[in-house]
N, C-alpha and C positions, 0 to 999 in steps of 0.2 A: 307815277310814270302814266306814260300815256301809250299806247300801241293801236297797231292798224294793220290788216292784212295787206298782202298784194291781192289784187283782183283775179291775177290771172293763173299765180302758182296757190295761192292762198297763204303763202306764209308770212309768219308776224315778224314786224319791223317795230321798232321801239320808237316812238316819234320826240324826234328834241324840241326841237322849235321852228316855226314857219319861216321863211325866207321869203325876199320879194320874188313877184314873178309867179305864185299859185307851185310854189318849190317848200321844199322842209326838208330842215334835217335830220337825218333818220340813223338809226340803226340796224345795219343788215343780220341777217341769220347767222353771218361768217364774223360779225364783231366790227365790220367798217363801218367807219362814217362817212357818210355820202347825203349831199344835195338830190333830192329827186321830188319828182312830178307829184302833187295832189292827186291827179285824176289817176293814177295806175292802183291807189290804194282806196280801202273802204276811209269812213271815217275814224278820225281818232278817238276814245273810249279808255277813261280811267279807271286803272287796276292797281290789283296791292300786289307791288313787285314779288314779294318774296310767295304767293301766292300762283303767277303765271309764271313763275321759274319752275314751281314743287310740279306744278300741272305740265310740265316739259311744251308751255305753251311759246315760251324764249330760252337760250340755250344761254348757258353760265358764261361763254364768253360776252354774250350781248351783255348780258348783267352783269359783268365785272366792269365793261366798257361804259355804261350807265353811269357805276358810282362812280366812276373815274371823270367821266364830265359833272356831275353833280359836286364834284368838292373842288371843284375848278372856277 
């Protein structure tokens, strides 16, 4: 799993995949999948998914959406 933080709010987003035009498909803290601009976020970093969930860096909703996305 890759995560990055919104530069303005500090909220953690799950990075799913790069899109065209300097955009990426991400999962918001509310569990919504959106295409967002890369320049709004820190560089994506690889993390252990169970560790970031246990530490509260991502929400249970984000984790569930990530798992659904990975199964498809």
